[in-house]
C-alpha angles and dihedrals in degrees: 000000000000125000127198115260118172109310091337140038140257125217122233113223104180124201114265113284095018117122132183143209108227110214109203132161114273113276113264122166114244115247111274091215111026094175090051090048092053092046093050091048092052091048093048100041122187119242099034107273114086128185090275087068089065095056111140098029116142104217143019133198118196120198114208129181122254124244094284088080124062094222110163094233092158087065100037105040101054090051093045093046091049090052090051088053089053090059090051100256107156113239089228091062096055118094128185118213122196103223101218098164107190093337113109109275108267111250115237090245088070099045089098088064090071108019132059115252092241091055091051089049097049106033136049112251128189136170121236121240112203091200098050117130096227098065113130120238113222101177132260135306121237087266090055096254108155108229116218118170141189105264095218089059093046093050094059122096092219119038117194129187116204121190153096133304102221135151111270125199097231107003090059095227134000120232136074111064095348099097089059101027091057103016096053098031131105123261092253091054094051095044095050093045093049091048087080090070090100090067112110091235095050090100139123114285095019120112111145098059098024111116093201092054095041092050089050090053088056092047089052092052091050090050089050099236099184104180141019131204107193135168136193117218130195125238091277090051091252117152116262110163143347127218121191134174139052105018097231093052092044090053095045097049098032094050092054090056089046089052091053089056105039109028109092122190115216130180101218149018119257135230092223130023119191109199135183118187086222103271128269128027093014092059096038088119140354092261089065096036091058089080090065091051090051093053091048094052101075088055098057124080117240108275092021130119136261121196109202113200105197123141096204097189089176092053120225093343100212126057097205089055090055096042090051092052090053092055093066133062100211142013091249091056090053093049092047100043107030097074089057093058128081107275116257129178114240089027088067089068089063089059093047091045094048092047087068095044094057089060102044144003110263119213110199117209106187146120091259121114112265094239090054091050090050088054086066090053096246132123107255121217136170099206139029089233089066091054095045091051089057094044093051087064092048094046110040087173118054108276126225104260133191125190120202110189094184104031098158088068106022116080132174137215111214105218106191117194 
């Protein structure tokens, strides 16, 4: 079989006698008419108030994800912008904001990677900077998260979040207000919100009792996110469904459909788990690829092996992540000591990364230099054949193996009898 790796794929040639369980999302037929699906969803909005209810407004701000998310903006934005024209919103009063969160603000030279050329031609586009000095403070959530927001978003009469509904390792699911509530927030907002990731219910698939997700809902309300346009994609990034309307309802209903696609029940843990984040852009760097490692970890037995297939052409992707790893001598030391330190974004990835490493040995197949990979306390390798040669010595009998071709999104529930 072939597994995504960067913009291409790698083939798995297992040693003789080895077999695998392939854990894929549940089969759902792609939408026959994606544009029609988006249009119908906009015209039958969830939560009562559709776009028609905003007729007469003077300005609109649209939050869109940066290039780390495969959002089909070339499909969504022309339809959404056309609908805004139908409710008499002047084109000149619509602004698109690239919701970078704590990622480096996307340079204008790369806007074309995520937005159609005609949108860039006809509408003003700017990238959010979470550390900008002009962010507006709105107060604190009930969990004491200070809410700072992009002023251009706040100034608009209608505030729209466009993005994916996807499983998330500690938010539960993406979608709803998240693109704006994280993507257009200040660094202090994001850091304080994400500090709840140590909570036992801050896990993939959990929304109702998840403090990270619930705090984000409050941030979104304070920001005044009026409307969400969300989609669910399959493992090949093909369009499945669209959900539009009031962000809370979009999140609630859309995430249940997402669960039916991406949550996979299994009956055991495995000796070896081979995981790909899903290819570009989900393996653009180690910071993004970590999510695939996190979703693979519950499937491997303690002391087993994970093979992470992630090209990472941009390297580790976040300097604080790397610097935090270098401060510790072992994964166990990170897991034990990190929760006692003041929470810092970027550094939190070291904790999440190390949490996997204390359970299993991680073999990293990537384009990164071997010394850089070793800095993240993994075993670097260039080819799968190298790893399999080592594992044949460890497992004289064929091991139990699982392959997850889209691990950033696919997650499993181990249901032991």
